[in-house]
N, C-alpha and C positions, 0 to 999 in steps of 0.2 A: 264202291266206286264213285266215280264224279256225278255229283247231282247236277244236271244243270240248270233246274230249277233254281235253287239255291244261289247258284252262280249269278243266273239272270236277276234273281232278286237282289243280291248284295253288290251287284256290279259297280254301284258306284261308292261303296265302302270300300271297297277292292282296289278301286282306280284310285281314291282319296288316300288309301294306305302307302299304294306303289308311289304314288306322287312325294308323301311325306318321305320314305325311305331314301328316294332319289335325292330330294332338297337334302336329307341329312349328309347323304353322301358327298354331294357336292360342298356341302357348307364345311364338312371335317376337310375336304380338299384344300378350301380355300384358307383353313385355319391352319393346317400345315404349312402350307405355303408362306402364309404372313410370319408364322412363326421362324421357320429358316430364316427368312429375309429380317426379322428382328435379330436373330441371333449374330447372324454376319454383320449386321449394321454394328451390332454389340462389339463384338472383334474388330471392325475397322475403328470403333472408336476410341478402342483400349489401343490398338496399334498407333492412331492418330495421337493419341496425350504420350506414350512411350516418345514417339516423334519430336513432341513439343518439349518434353524435360529434355530430352539429347540437345535439342536447337538452345534450350534455357543454359545447361551445362557449356555449351559451347561458345553462346554469348557471354557467358560469367568469366570465360578462360581467355577469350581475347579482351575483354575489359581488364583484366589482370596483366595479359601480356603487355598491354599498353601502358600499363601502369609500370611493369620492370623498364619497358624500354624508356621511359623518362627518369627511373635512376641510372640507366647504364649508358648515359649519353657520352658521348666522347670527351674528356678532359686534357687541356693541355699541360706540358709537363709544368709552367710555371705557377696553375693553378694550385696543380697536385702538391707541389713543392711548398707552395704558402701554407697549406693546412697543415702539411706534416710538420713543417717546423714551428705552426702554432704550436701544435699539440706537443711539440719536443720542449719548446719554451714552459708550456705550462706544467708539464713532468718534470723539469729539472732535469734535463737529457740534452747534451750536446751532440750535432750532428758534425761529425767531422768531413764527409764526402757522401756523395750520391752518382751511382754510375747507370743510368739507364741502359736496358737491354732492348732489343729489336722487339718489335710488335709481333705476337703470333695472331695467327686468323685460326679461330675456332669454330667454323659453320658461320652462324649469322652474327658471330660475336669475336671481338679480339681481345687479348690479354696483354697489358702493357705490367711491365717487370722494372722493378728498380731496387738495385743494391744500394744500402744504405749502411755506412759504417758510422758507429756514435760512441759515446762514453756515457756512462751513468753510474751515479756515485752508491746505488743499491738496486740490489736486486727488487725492492717494491718500486724503486720509479721507473726501471726497465719494465717491470709488470703492469703499472700504470701505462705507461707509454704506449705497450703493445694493445691494453685492453681499450684505449680511446682511439686507436687506430682503427681495430677490428668494428667497435662499435658507431664508427662514423656513420653519417646520413649518406655519404658516398661511400660505395662500396669498396674496400679497402682489405686485401687477404694476407697476413703473413706466413709465409709458406718455409722459410728455412731461417733458422735462427742458429747462431755461433758467438758463444761467451767466453772471452777469456779474461782472468781477473788478473789485473795489473796492480801490485803496490804502487802508492803514490810516492813512497822513498824506501828505494829497496837498501838501506842502510839501519833502517829502523821497522822492526817487525812489529805490525799491529793489526786490528780489526777493521782498519780504514782501508778499502782497497776499492778502486776504481773499476769498473768493468767496461772491458774493450769489448763490443758487439757489432756483429755485421747481420742484418736482416733482409731478406727477401721480401718485398711488398708487391703484390700482383693486384691490378683493377680490371675490371672487365666493362667492356664497353659494347653498346650495340652498334652494328655497321650501317 
Protein backbone atom coordinates (compact mmCIF):
# COMPACT_ATOMS: atom_id res chain seq x y z
CA UNK A 1 0.00 0.00 0.00
CA UNK A 2 0.84 3.55 -0.18
CA UNK A 3 3.16 4.70 2.47
CA UNK A 4 2.41 8.36 3.18
CA UNK A 5 5.51 8.82 5.23
CA UNK A 6 7.82 7.96 2.40
CA UNK A 7 5.90 10.23 0.07
CA UNK A 8 6.15 13.04 2.61
CA UNK A 9 9.89 12.54 2.96
CA UNK A 10 10.55 12.38 -0.76
CA UNK A 11 8.02 14.94 -1.91
CA UNK A 12 10.74 17.36 -3.07
CA UNK A 13 12.35 14.60 -5.13
CA UNK A 14 9.01 13.55 -6.64
CA UNK A 15 8.14 17.15 -7.53
CA UNK A 16 11.61 17.61 -9.06
CA UNK A 17 11.24 14.41 -11.13
CA UNK A 18 7.76 15.53 -12.23
CA UNK A 19 9.08 18.93 -13.28
CA UNK A 20 11.95 17.30 -15.17
CA UNK A 21 9.54 14.96 -17.02
CA UNK A 22 7.25 17.90 -17.81
CA UNK A 23 10.22 19.95 -19.06
CA UNK A 24 11.34 17.01 -21.24
CA UNK A 25 7.85 16.69 -22.77
CA UNK A 26 7.71 20.45 -23.49
CA UNK A 27 11.24 20.38 -24.95
CA UNK A 28 10.29 17.40 -27.16
CA UNK A 29 7.27 19.30 -28.46
CA UNK A 30 9.45 22.35 -29.26
CA UNK A 31 11.98 20.11 -31.00
CA UNK A 32 9.32 18.38 -33.14
CA UNK A 33 7.76 21.74 -34.05
CA UNK A 34 11.13 23.24 -34.99
CA UNK A 35 12.04 20.12 -36.97
CA UNK A 36 8.78 20.37 -38.97
CA UNK A 37 9.49 24.05 -39.66
CA UNK A 38 13.03 23.26 -40.82
CA UNK A 39 11.83 20.50 -43.16
CA UNK A 40 9.10 22.77 -44.61
CA UNK A 41 11.69 25.53 -45.10
CA UNK A 42 13.99 23.06 -46.87
CA UNK A 43 11.13 22.03 -49.18
CA UNK A 44 10.34 25.68 -49.85
CA UNK A 45 14.03 26.38 -50.55
CA UNK A 46 14.17 23.48 -53.04
CA UNK A 47 11.00 24.75 -54.69
CA UNK A 48 12.46 28.26 -54.99
CA UNK A 49 15.72 26.88 -56.39
CA UNK A 50 13.76 25.00 -59.06
CA UNK A 51 11.83 28.19 -59.88
CA UNK A 52 15.12 30.09 -60.15
CA UNK A 53 16.44 27.44 -62.54
CA UNK A 54 13.30 27.78 -64.68
CA UNK A 55 13.65 31.59 -64.66
CA UNK A 56 17.30 31.28 -65.72
CA UNK A 57 16.27 28.93 -68.55
CA UNK A 58 13.58 31.37 -69.64
CA UNK A 59 16.06 34.25 -69.58
CA UNK A 60 18.50 32.23 -71.71
CA UNK A 61 15.72 31.40 -74.20
CA UNK A 62 14.67 35.06 -74.37
CA UNK A 63 18.28 36.03 -75.08
CA UNK A 64 18.43 33.39 -77.82
CA UNK A 65 15.13 34.64 -79.27
CA UNK A 66 16.49 38.19 -79.38
CA UNK A 67 19.55 36.89 -81.24
CA UNK A 68 17.31 35.12 -83.76
CA UNK A 69 15.22 38.26 -84.18
CA UNK A 70 18.39 40.07 -85.25
CA UNK A 71 19.11 37.32 -87.80
CA UNK A 72 15.56 37.30 -89.18
CA UNK A 73 15.35 40.98 -90.09
CA UNK A 74 13.34 41.88 -93.17
CA UNK A 75 15.53 42.17 -96.22
CA UNK A 76 14.56 44.13 -99.30
CA UNK A 77 14.59 42.46 -102.69
CA UNK A 78 17.57 44.47 -103.94
CA UNK A 79 19.85 43.38 -101.08
CA UNK A 80 18.79 39.74 -101.43
CA UNK A 81 19.49 39.85 -105.16
CA UNK A 82 22.87 41.53 -104.60
CA UNK A 83 23.88 38.67 -102.31
CA UNK A 84 22.61 35.98 -104.70
CA UNK A 85 24.29 37.62 -107.72
CA UNK A 86 27.59 37.91 -105.82
CA UNK A 87 27.46 34.22 -104.88
CA UNK A 88 26.58 33.31 -108.49
CA UNK A 89 29.54 35.28 -109.80
CA UNK A 90 31.93 33.58 -107.35
CA UNK A 91 30.70 30.10 -108.29
CA UNK A 92 30.65 30.58 -112.09
CA UNK A 93 26.87 30.31 -112.31
CA UNK A 94 24.89 32.60 -114.60
CA UNK A 95 21.50 33.84 -113.41
CA UNK A 96 18.98 34.15 -116.21
CA UNK A 97 15.85 35.30 -114.37
CA UNK A 98 14.43 35.99 -110.93
CA UNK A 99 10.74 35.77 -110.07
CA UNK A 100 9.68 36.84 -106.56
CA UNK A 101 6.60 35.21 -105.03
CA UNK A 102 4.15 36.78 -102.57
CA UNK A 103 5.22 36.78 -98.94
CA UNK A 104 3.57 34.15 -96.72
CA UNK A 105 2.75 34.93 -93.10
CA UNK A 106 3.82 32.23 -90.64
CA UNK A 107 2.72 33.50 -87.22
CA UNK A 108 5.30 36.02 -86.06
CA UNK A 109 7.49 35.33 -89.11
CA UNK A 110 6.97 35.59 -92.81
CA UNK A 111 8.54 33.71 -95.67
CA UNK A 112 9.71 35.35 -98.88
CA UNK A 113 10.33 33.09 -101.88
CA UNK A 114 12.13 33.61 -105.19
CA UNK A 115 12.23 31.39 -108.26
CA UNK A 116 15.65 31.74 -109.84
CA UNK A 117 16.49 30.32 -113.26
CA UNK A 118 20.19 29.90 -113.94
CA UNK A 119 22.73 28.00 -115.99
CA UNK A 120 25.73 26.18 -114.60
CA UNK A 121 28.57 24.62 -116.52
CA UNK A 122 28.82 21.64 -114.12
CA UNK A 123 27.14 19.95 -111.22
CA UNK A 124 30.12 21.00 -109.10
CA UNK A 125 29.47 24.69 -109.78
CA UNK A 126 25.76 24.21 -109.08
CA UNK A 127 26.48 22.37 -105.81
CA UNK A 128 28.95 25.08 -104.78
CA UNK A 129 26.32 27.76 -105.50
CA UNK A 130 23.61 25.99 -103.47
CA UNK A 131 26.04 25.31 -100.63
CA UNK A 132 27.07 28.96 -100.42
CA UNK A 133 23.45 30.11 -100.54
CA UNK A 134 22.39 27.82 -97.68
CA UNK A 135 25.51 28.56 -95.60
CA UNK A 136 25.21 32.33 -95.91
CA UNK A 137 25.01 34.27 -92.63
CA UNK A 138 21.56 35.52 -93.67
CA UNK A 139 19.10 32.66 -93.70
CA UNK A 140 18.39 31.32 -97.20
CA UNK A 141 16.84 27.92 -97.82
CA UNK A 142 16.71 26.15 -101.17
CA UNK A 143 13.39 24.31 -101.18
CA UNK A 144 13.00 23.17 -104.80
CA UNK A 145 15.53 22.30 -107.49
CA UNK A 146 14.79 21.42 -111.11
CA UNK A 147 17.73 20.50 -113.38
CA UNK A 148 17.69 20.05 -117.16
CA UNK A 149 20.83 19.23 -119.11
CA UNK A 150 21.15 21.19 -122.34
CA UNK A 151 23.95 20.34 -124.80
CA UNK A 152 25.99 23.39 -125.76
CA UNK A 153 25.98 22.39 -129.45
CA UNK A 154 23.22 19.99 -130.55
CA UNK A 155 25.26 18.81 -133.61
CA UNK A 156 28.26 17.71 -131.55
CA UNK A 157 27.74 15.13 -128.80
CA UNK A 158 30.32 15.78 -126.09
CA UNK A 159 30.61 15.72 -122.34
CA UNK A 160 30.28 19.52 -122.20
CA UNK A 161 26.71 20.09 -121.15
CA UNK A 162 25.28 23.22 -119.61
CA UNK A 163 22.75 22.73 -116.86
CA UNK A 164 19.53 24.71 -116.96
CA UNK A 165 18.41 24.97 -113.32
CA UNK A 166 15.40 26.39 -111.53
CA UNK A 167 15.74 26.99 -107.77
CA UNK A 168 13.18 28.15 -105.27
CA UNK A 169 14.98 30.07 -102.53
CA UNK A 170 13.19 31.04 -99.31
CA UNK A 171 14.17 33.52 -96.65
CA UNK A 172 12.48 34.00 -93.27
CA UNK A 173 11.97 37.37 -91.61
CA UNK A 174 10.69 38.38 -88.20
CA UNK A 175 7.61 40.62 -88.25
